[in-house]
C-alpha positions in Angstrom: 101.4 134.7 -104.1 101.1 138.5 -103.7 104.2 140.7 -103.8 105.0 144.1 -103.3 107.9 145.4 -104.9 110.8 147.4 -103.5 109.7 150.7 -105.4 105.9 150.2 -103.8 104.7 152.3 -100.7 101.2 151.3 -99.2 99.5 153.5 -96.7 96.3 152.1 -95.0 95.0 148.6 -94.2 96.2 145.5 -96.1 94.1 142.4 -96.3 95.3 139.3 -97.9 94.5 135.7 -98.2 97.3 134.2 -100.0 101.1 134.0 -99.5 102.6 137.7 -99.5 106.2 138.9 -99.6 107.0 142.6 -99.1 109.9 144.2 -100.6 108.7 147.7 -100.5 107.4 149.8 -97.5 103.7 149.0 -95.9 102.5 151.5 -93.3 99.3 151.0 -91.4 97.9 147.4 -91.0 98.5 144.0 -92.5 95.8 141.3 -92.1 96.9 137.7 -93.0 93.7 135.6 -93.6 95.5 133.0 -94.8 98.9 132.1 -96.1 102.2 133.4 -95.0 103.8 136.7 -94.9 107.4 137.2 -95.6 108.7 140.9 -95.0 111.9 140.5 -97.1 115.0 142.0 -96.7 114.7 145.4 -98.7 111.2 145.2 -96.8 109.8 148.0 -94.1 106.5 147.4 -92.2 105.4 150.2 -90.2 102.4 148.4 -89.1 100.8 146.1 -86.7 100.6 142.6 -88.5 98.3 139.9 -87.8 98.7 136.3 -89.5 99.3 132.7 -89.3 102.8 132.3 -90.1 105.2 135.7 -90.2 108.9 135.5 -91.3 111.2 138.7 -91.0 113.7 139.4 -93.1 113.6 143.3 -93.3 112.3 145.9 -91.1 109.2 145.7 -88.8 108.1 148.7 -86.3 104.6 147.6 -84.5 103.1 144.9 -83.0 103.0 140.7 -84.7 101.0 138.5 -83.7 100.8 134.7 -85.2 98.5 131.5 -84.3 101.4 129.6 -85.8 105.0 131.0 -85.8 107.0 134.0 -86.3 110.7 133.7 -87.3 113.3 136.6 -87.4 116.2 136.0 -89.4 119.6 137.0 -88.8 118.9 140.3 -91.1 115.5 141.3 -89.2 115.1 144.5 -87.2 112.3 144.3 -85.0 110.7 146.6 -82.3 107.2 146.3 -80.9 105.0 143.1 -79.4 105.7 139.8 -80.4 102.5 137.5 -79.6 102.9 133.7 -80.8 103.2 130.3 -79.5 106.2 129.6 -81.4 109.2 132.1 -81.8 112.5 131.5 -83.8 115.0 134.2 -83.4 118.1 133.6 -85.3 121.4 134.9 -84.3 122.1 138.4 -85.5 118.3 139.4 -85.5 117.8 142.8 -83.6 114.6 142.9 -81.5 113.5 145.6 -78.9 109.9 144.9 -77.5 107.7 142.4 -75.6 107.3 138.5 -76.2 104.2 136.9 -75.4 104.3 133.3 -75.8 101.1 132.4 -73.7 98.8 131.6 -77.0 98.5 127.9 -78.0 99.3 126.8 -81.4 96.9 127.2 -84.1 94.7 129.2 -81.7 93.0 132.6 -82.1 95.8 135.6 -81.9 95.0 139.0 -81.4 97.5 141.7 -81.4 98.4 143.1 -78.3 96.1 145.7 -77.1 97.0 148.9 -75.2 99.6 147.9 -72.4 102.6 150.3 -71.8 105.8 148.8 -70.5 108.7 150.4 -70.0 112.1 148.3 -70.0 115.3 150.0 -69.4 119.0 148.7 -69.7 120.3 147.8 -66.6 122.9 150.3 -65.7 126.7 149.0 -64.1 127.5 150.0 -60.2 130.5 152.2 -60.1 
């Protein structure tokens, strides 16, 4: 298991073949070839993330792609595109973005390509 401590900031590409927990900050891309990624409550990922299972307690700004499951806990703050066959969004989690669940569980998942979708809040008629 790999742990990135709260005082650590990593800029660039991170590739991991075992479980990893982020307590610090990662800016760039995170590729989990094996294992589970956990972004702890103090963790910040300004990154596109690819793996099999991803759990977010902290903040993520970027696209998340998982071949099995993504979980956003009650303390998660996420903006970006989520691509996964299963998504657990706990009460209290904050999510702003797009969800794509068209991929089959365990299948190969690629992070979302360059698509632009603008979603604006509905306004009340006066």
